[in-house]
C-alpha positions as a Markdown table, in Angstrom:
| # | Residue | x | y | z |
|---|---|---|---|---|
| 1 | Met | -228.8 | 53.0 | -35.2 |
| 2 | Thr | -232.4 | 53.1 | -36.0 |
| 3 | Ile | -233.9 | 54.6 | -39.2 |
| 4 | Ala | -235.3 | 57.5 | -37.2 |
| 5 | Glu | -231.9 | 58.4 | -35.9 |
| 6 | Ala | -230.2 | 57.9 | -39.3 |
| 7 | Val | -232.6 | 60.2 | -41.1 |
| 8 | Arg | -232.4 | 62.8 | -38.4 |
| 9 | Gln | -228.6 | 62.7 | -38.7 |
| 10 | Ile | -228.7 | 63.4 | -42.5 |
| 11 | Gly | -231.5 | 65.9 | -42.2 |
| 12 | Val | -234.3 | 64.3 | -44.1 |
| 13 | Thr | -237.7 | 62.9 | -43.2 |
| 14 | Gln | -238.6 | 59.2 | -42.8 |
| 15 | Gln | -240.9 | 59.6 | -45.8 |
| 16 | Thr | -238.0 | 60.8 | -47.9 |
| 17 | Phe | -235.9 | 57.9 | -46.8 |
| 18 | Tyr | -238.5 | 55.3 | -47.7 |
| 19 | Arg | -239.1 | 57.0 | -51.1 |
| 20 | Trp | -235.3 | 56.9 | -51.8 |
| 21 | Arg | -235.1 | 53.3 | -50.7 |
| 22 | Lys | -238.0 | 52.4 | -53.1 |
| 23 | Leu | -236.3 | 54.2 | -56.0 |
| 24 | Tyr | -232.7 | 53.4 | -55.4 |
| 25 | Gly | -232.8 | 50.4 | -53.1 |
| 26 | Gly | -231.7 | 47.7 | -55.6 |
| 27 | Met | -229.1 | 49.7 | -57.3 |
| 28 | Gln | -225.3 | 49.3 | -57.0 |
| 29 | Arg | -223.2 | 52.4 | -56.4 |
| 30 | Ser | -221.9 | 52.5 | -60.0 |
| 31 | Gln | -225.5 | 52.4 | -61.3 |
| 32 | Leu | -226.5 | 55.2 | -59.0 |
| 33 | Met | -223.6 | 57.3 | -60.1 |
| 34 | Arg | -224.5 | 56.7 | -63.8 |
| 35 | Leu | -228.1 | 57.6 | -63.1 |
| 36 | Lys | -227.1 | 60.9 | -61.5 |
| 37 | Glu | -224.8 | 61.7 | -64.5 |
| 38 | Leu | -227.7 | 61.0 | -66.9 |
| 39 | Glu | -230.1 | 63.2 | -64.9 |
| 40 | Lys | -227.6 | 66.0 | -65.0 |
| 41 | Glu | -227.0 | 65.6 | -68.8 |
| 42 | Asn | -230.8 | 65.5 | -69.3 |
| 43 | Gln | -231.2 | 68.7 | -67.4 |
| 44 | Arg | -228.5 | 70.4 | -69.5 |
| 45 | Leu | -230.1 | 69.2 | -72.7 |
| 46 | Arg | -233.6 | 70.4 | -71.7 |
| 47 | Arg | -232.2 | 73.8 | -70.9 |
| 48 | Ala | -230.5 | 74.0 | -74.3 |
| 49 | Val | -233.7 | 73.0 | -76.1 |
| 50 | Ser | -235.7 | 75.6 | -74.2 |
| 51 | Asp | -233.1 | 78.3 | -75.0 |
| 52 | Leu | -233.2 | 77.4 | -78.6 |
| 53 | Thr | -237.0 | 77.3 | -78.7 |
| 54 | Leu | -237.1 | 80.8 | -77.1 |
| 55 | Asp | -234.5 | 82.1 | -79.7 |
| 56 | Lys | -236.6 | 80.7 | -82.5 |
| 57 | Leu | -239.8 | 82.3 | -81.2 |
| 58 | Ile | -238.0 | 85.7 | -80.9 |
| 59 | Leu | -236.6 | 85.4 | -84.4 |
| 60 | Thr | -240.0 | 84.4 | -85.8 |
| 61 | Glu | -241.6 | 87.5 | -84.3 |
| 62 | Ala | -238.9 | 89.7 | -85.5 |
| 63 | Ala | -239.2 | 88.4 | -89.0 |
| 64 | Arg | -242.9 | 89.2 | -89.0 |
| 65 | Gly | -242.2 | 92.7 | -87.7 |
| 66 | Asn | -244.1 | 92.4 | -84.4 |
| 67 | Phe | -241.6 | 93.9 | -82.1 |
C-alpha cells in the first residue's frame, strides 16, 4: 500500500501524515499513549485555571461595586 492510499483510507492529507511522522515517528506506542494522557491533563488544568481566573475577576469587580 502506498502512502497516498493509506492516508486516503484514514481520511487525512499527505501533509498531515508527514507532520505526524515528524512529530511521533520515533516514539513507541507506550510513549505516544503517555503523551496523549499528558496533553489531555494539560488541557483540563488550563481550563481549570481559566475558570478560576474568571471567577477571581468577577469577585474583584463585585467587591469594588462595579456591577
